[in-house]
N, C-alpha and C positions, 0 to 999 in steps of 0.2 A: 504493500500500500504506500510505500515511500515515507512512512512516518517513523518516528524514533520512539518505540514503545517503552523503552527503559525510562524515559522522562516522565511517563504517565504514572509511575509508581511512587512519585514524591521524592523525599530525601532519605531513602533507606540506606542503611549501612551495607556496603558491598565488600566482600572479600574476593580477591582475584588471584590468579596465577597465570603467567604467560604460558602459552602452549609449549614452548621449548623447555621451560623449567618443569612443566607438568610431565613431559616425556622423560626428562632426566630423572624425575622423582619416581615415575613408574618403573623404570629400569632398575633404579637403586633398590626399590622394594622387592622386585622380582629377584634380583641378585642375592639380597639378604635372605629371602624366603628359601631360595635354593641352597644357600650355604649354611644357614642356621634356621631351619624351619621353626624351631621352638622360640626363637628370639625375635622373629620378624613381627612387626606390628600388624594387627588385624584390621585396623582402621587408621588412615592417615588423612588429616585435614590438609588438602592441597591448596594452601593459600599463601600469599606473600608476606603475611604478618603485618601489613599496613592497611587494614580495612578502614575505609573512610565513607562518609556520606556521599550520596550522589551529587549533592550541591558542590562539594569541593572538586569533584572530578569534572562536572559539567562546566563550572567556572573556569577551570584550567583548560579544558578543550575549547571553550569559546574564545578565550584570550589567545591561546596558542595558534589556533587555526582560523581565527577571524570569522566565526560563524555564530549563529543564534540557535540554541537548542530549545524547542518548544516545550510546553508543559508547565505545571504549577510547582515544580520542584524548588523554586526560589523561596516560596513562602511556606513550605511544609516543614514541620518539626523533624528533627533528627530521630529516626526510629531504627531499632534493630540492635544487634550485638556484635561485638568484635570476636573474631575467630582466630585462634592461634594454632599452629601446627606443633605439637609436642615433639614430633620425631624429625622434623625437617633438618635441623642442624646435624643430627646424627646421620641421616641418610645422605645429605648433600653437604659435607664438611667444607667445601669450597664456596658454599652459598649459592644464592640464586643469581642467574645472569641478569635477570630483570627484577630487581628487588622491590619495586613499587609500581603503582599505576602509571606514573609519568614515563618511566623507562619502557614499560610494556606497550603503552599506547603509542609512544614515539616510534618504537620499532614497527608496530603494526601499520601505522598510518603514513610512514615515510618510505 
């Protein structure tokens, strides 16, 4: 439809991970499960650790790319919760290649 439906959900907290970091994390979990099946986590929150409200992300996108994102997200209260990955540092000791939404969006959009 050509709309930006994420803007219609207001100012929700969103936890993200770049697809390349997600792939690295999946491989790390699979490698650990193969090597140490009893020590591998059964659930991994695949997030970058910098969950933020939509308003922050949309403001950044508008300023960086000189565009206007529709929706009522500007006036909506901040809702949701922050998610952290308990196992991320253990599974990816070198860290994420794209540690926050800015670096992830910049890679995807440029």
